[in-house]
N, C-alpha and C positions, 0 to 999 in steps of 0.2 A: 697461388694456392695449389697444393698437391693433395691427392687422395693417398692417405697413409694407413696401412693396416697395423693395428696394435692389439695385443692380447692383454686384457686387464682382468684380473681375478678369474681367469679361465674362460673368458668370453672374448671373441674376436670382434673388433670394432673398426669400421672404416671412418676415418676422420678427415675432414678437409681443413688443412692447415698449412701454413708456411713451414718448410722443413726445420727452420731454426726456432719455431715456437717452443716454449718450454713445455715439458711433460706436465708440469704442475698446472699450467693454463689449460691444457687439453683435458686433464682429469677433472678439474673443477668446472670449467666453463662449457666444455663440449659434452662431457660424459656425466656431469652432475654429481661427481664423487667429491663431496666437500669435506670429507674426513681428513684429507691431506691438507695441511695449512700452509699459507704464505707467512713467512716470518721476516727474514732479512733479505731474501732474494740473492744472496751471495754465497750460499753453501756453508754458512758459519753457525747457524742456530739449530738445524736439524728438524725444524717443524714440518718440513716438506718430505721427510724420509719415506721412501718406498723400497720395495725389493725388486730388483731386475734380475731375472734368472736366479733368484735366491740370494743375491748379494745386495748390500746396502747401496742406495743411490739417493742423491739429493735431487728431487724432481724440479727444483727451481732453476737449476743450471744444466739439466739434462735436456737436450733437444729431442723433440718427439721423433725426428728421423733416426736418432740413435737407438731407439727401442723398437723400431719396425722389425717384426719377426721374433722378438724376444717376449718373455713372459713377465708382466708387471703385476706385482701384488701390492694392494693398498690396504689400509686398516679395515676397509669394508670387506676385504677378501679373506680375512683371517678366520672369521666365524664360519663354522661348518654345521649344517643341519640344525641350526638353532642353538648350537653349543659354542660358547666363546673359546678362543684359543687359550691355552693355559697362561700365557703371559697377560692377556686381557683380563682373565679372571683373577690372577694374582694382583694386578694393579688395583682392581676393585676391592679385593679382600684386604689388602694392606693400606687402603686409602692413600694410594701413592699419587695423589693429584690434589691440586688446590684449585686453580682457575681452569686447569685442564687444556689450555691452549697447546702446550708442547706434547701432550700425552700421546697422540697418535704417532708422532715421530719417535718418541721415547719407546713406545711399544714396538714399532717396526725395527728400531735399532736393537732392541732387546732380543727380538726373534732372530735377527741376523746373528747376533752374538751367540745365542744359545744353539743355533744350528751349527756353528763352527766350533764352539767350546761348550759342550753339554754340562760340564761341572766347573764353572769358572770360580776362581778365587775373587775376593773383594777387589783386589788390585786389577784383575782382568776385567771385572765388571766396570770399574771406574774408567779404565783405558778404553774399553769397548763402547762406552757411552760418552766419550769425551767430545764427540762432534755434536752433542745435543745440549741445549741450554734450557734450564727451567728458571724463570724469573722469580717464582715463588719459593724456591729453595727446598723443594720436596725430595731432594736427593736421598736422604737416609731411608725414606719409605720406598723409594724406587729401587734402591739396592736390595731391600728386604723382599720386595715383590719379585725381583729377578731371581734371587736365591730360591724363593718359594716355587716359582715357575720352573726353575731348573730341576728341583726335586720332583715336581709333578711330571715333567716331561721324561725324566729318567725312570719314573715308576717307584721312586723312593717314598717312604712315608714320613 
């Protein structure tokens, strides 16, 4: 076991873990942040998506030692001062979820996409979300939510 310092949602944490322990395990088991989900364990479904220094990362295959000294943002870290992130709010407004198991990963991937491409085309949305799987097939509502969040984040009406 090693003591590893990681920053999650703006708070520094010392965790005792083997360096090759997945970030997902540390987030859920050591830090109690259960919004990030375990899906496939192979970086194929996107349920475990977080942001590392603002870029998309699949926490199931990211070793905790890889994020030492970096900034990790989880679904819990998007809300600020009681106000949901525009993507979170748009997903609610557009009913862009059914069972909601995939939603935290979908939202995190959407945030990453909109940070890089503030006004994406539908094709860019589909491409940007291609690493995330929704078993319920809520994709059309998710695309609508991402379009809505994009407008909100750009200040469009």
